[in-house]
C-alpha positions as CSV (number, residue, x, y, z in Angstrom):
1,X,281.2,7.2,66.7
2,X,279.3,5.1,64.6
3,X,276.0,5.4,64.0
4,X,273.1,2.6,64.6
5,X,271.8,2.7,61.3
6,X,275.7,3.1,60.3
7,X,276.8,0.0,62.1
8,X,273.7,-1.7,60.4
9,X,274.6,-0.9,56.6
10,X,278.1,-1.7,57.8
11,X,276.6,-5.4,59.1
12,X,274.4,-6.1,55.9
13,X,277.7,-5.1,53.8
14,X,279.7,-7.4,55.5
15,X,276.9,-10.4,55.0
16,X,276.3,-9.1,51.1
17,X,280.5,-9.6,51.1
18,X,280.7,-13.0,52.7
19,X,277.8,-14.3,50.2
20,X,279.4,-12.8,47.5
21,X,282.4,-14.0,48.0
22,X,281.0,-17.7,47.4
23,X,280.6,-16.7,43.7
24,X,276.2,-17.5,44.1
25,X,274.9,-16.7,41.0
26,X,273.5,-13.9,40.7
27,X,269.6,-15.5,41.5
28,X,271.1,-16.4,44.3
29,X,272.4,-13.4,45.6
30,X,269.9,-11.2,44.7
31,X,266.7,-13.6,46.9
32,X,269.3,-13.5,49.7
33,X,270.3,-10.2,50.0
34,X,268.1,-7.9,48.1
35,X,264.8,-10.3,47.7
36,X,260.9,-10.2,49.4
37,X,262.8,-12.5,52.3
38,X,266.6,-11.8,52.3
39,X,268.6,-9.8,54.9
40,X,267.9,-6.0,53.6
41,X,264.6,-6.5,53.9
42,X,264.6,-8.3,57.0
43,X,266.6,-5.2,59.0
44,X,264.7,-2.3,57.7
45,X,260.6,-3.5,57.3
46,X,259.8,-0.1,57.0
47,X,259.5,1.6,53.8
48,X,261.1,5.0,55.3
49,X,264.5,2.4,56.3
50,X,264.6,1.2,53.1
51,X,264.7,4.2,51.0
52,X,267.6,5.3,53.4
53,X,269.6,2.0,53.0
54,X,269.4,2.3,49.1
55,X,270.4,5.8,49.0
56,X,273.4,4.7,50.9
57,X,277.3,3.7,49.8
58,X,276.6,0.7,51.3
59,X,273.5,-0.2,49.2
60,X,275.6,1.2,46.0
61,X,278.6,-1.6,46.5
62,X,275.8,-4.8,46.9
63,X,274.2,-3.5,43.2
64,X,278.1,-3.0,41.7
65,X,278.4,-7.0,43.2
66,X,275.3,-7.9,42.1
67,X,276.2,-6.3,38.3
68,X,279.5,-8.3,39.1
69,X,277.7,-12.0,39.5
70,X,274.9,-11.3,35.9
71,X,277.9,-10.9,33.7
72,X,278.8,-13.9,35.0
73,X,276.8,-16.4,33.1
74,X,277.1,-19.3,34.7
75,X,275.0,-23.0,33.8
76,X,272.9,-22.7,36.8
77,X,271.1,-19.6,36.0
78,X,267.9,-21.1,35.4
79,X,268.2,-23.6,37.8
80,X,268.2,-21.6,41.0
81,X,265.2,-20.4,41.2
82,X,262.2,-20.9,38.6
83,X,261.2,-18.6,36.1
84,X,258.0,-16.0,35.9
85,X,257.0,-14.6,32.9
86,X,255.2,-10.7,33.6
87,X,253.5,-8.9,30.4
88,X,254.1,-5.2,30.4
89,X,251.7,-3.2,27.9
90,X,254.7,-0.4,26.3
91,X,253.7,2.9,24.0
92,X,255.1,1.4,20.9
93,X,257.7,4.5,20.8
94,X,258.6,3.3,24.3
95,X,259.2,-0.1,23.2
96,X,261.3,0.9,20.0
97,X,263.2,3.6,22.1
98,X,264.2,0.0,24.7
99,X,264.8,-1.9,21.3
100,X,267.7,0.2,20.5
101,X,269.1,1.6,23.6
102,X,270.2,-2.5,24.2
103,X,271.2,-2.9,20.8
104,X,273.4,0.6,21.6
105,X,274.3,-1.3,24.7
106,X,275.0,-5.0,23.4
107,X,272.4,-7.0,25.2
108,X,269.6,-8.4,24.8
109,X,266.0,-6.6,26.2
110,X,265.5,-9.1,28.3
111,X,269.0,-8.2,30.6
112,X,268.6,-4.0,30.4
113,X,265.1,-4.9,31.8
114,X,266.2,-6.5,34.3
115,X,268.5,-3.9,34.9
116,X,266.2,-1.2,33.9
117,X,264.0,-3.1,37.1
118,X,266.4,-3.3,39.8
119,X,266.9,-0.2,39.9
120,X,265.9,2.8,43.0
121,X,263.0,4.2,42.1
122,X,261.8,7.3,43.6
123,X,258.1,6.8,45.6
124,X,257.1,9.7,43.7
125,X,258.5,8.9,40.5
126,X,255.9,5.9,40.5
127,X,251.6,7.1,39.7
128,X,249.4,5.7,41.8
129,X,246.5,4.1,40.3
130,X,243.2,5.8,39.5
131,X,239.9,4.6,41.1
132,X,241.0,3.7,44.3
133,X,239.5,3.9,47.5
134,X,241.5,6.4,48.8
135,X,242.1,10.0,46.9
136,X,245.4,10.3,45.0
137,X,246.8,12.8,47.3
138,X,246.9,10.3,50.5
139,X,249.1,8.3,51.3
140,X,248.7,4.4,52.7
141,X,248.5,5.6,57.1
142,X,251.7,3.9,58.6
143,X,251.0,0.4,59.9
144,X,253.7,-0.6,62.5
145,X,256.7,-2.7,62.1
146,X,258.1,-5.0,64.2
147,X,261.6,-4.4,65.6
148,X,264.4,-6.6,64.7
149,X,266.3,-7.3,67.7
150,X,268.5,-10.3,66.3
151,X,272.2,-9.6,64.6
152,X,271.7,-9.6,60.8
153,X,271.9,-13.7,60.1
154,X,275.3,-15.1,57.9
155,X,274.0,-16.4,54.3
156,X,275.0,-19.5,53.1
157,X,274.4,-20.6,49.9
158,X,271.7,-23.7,49.7
159,X,272.4,-26.6,48.4
160,X,270.0,-28.2,45.4
161,X,269.7,-32.2,46.5
């Protein structure tokens, strides 16, 4: 017998598969599936639910599809969504490490960094900011999250006009 969360995981995977089979560019796939307004975030509004899903075989499959789509260079890559630039301050040794790793993997630093940013990081591996109003050892109180009572939406590619 399937549990409610297992059924939800399978629904998410089926929705992602349907979109993947439409062969979108990777940015569209990411936005519709994993983005802030994507159906994964809609289905798992709390951090605990999202973290559990990110440890599932279904999430792993979605990540594999995302990698395959990133390997396909299409003309629409830059057109599907505007890009933004961030500046990250790194120690020189870390920059050199990333440069060497990109070279060894025969990819650009940009692609390597995007790949690393797409990976799930456990919350306890992310340092908290010092000087905030709450103590670093205290976790913020959980906010009540709305429950989703409607089925997971089926993704459709958006067409540009």
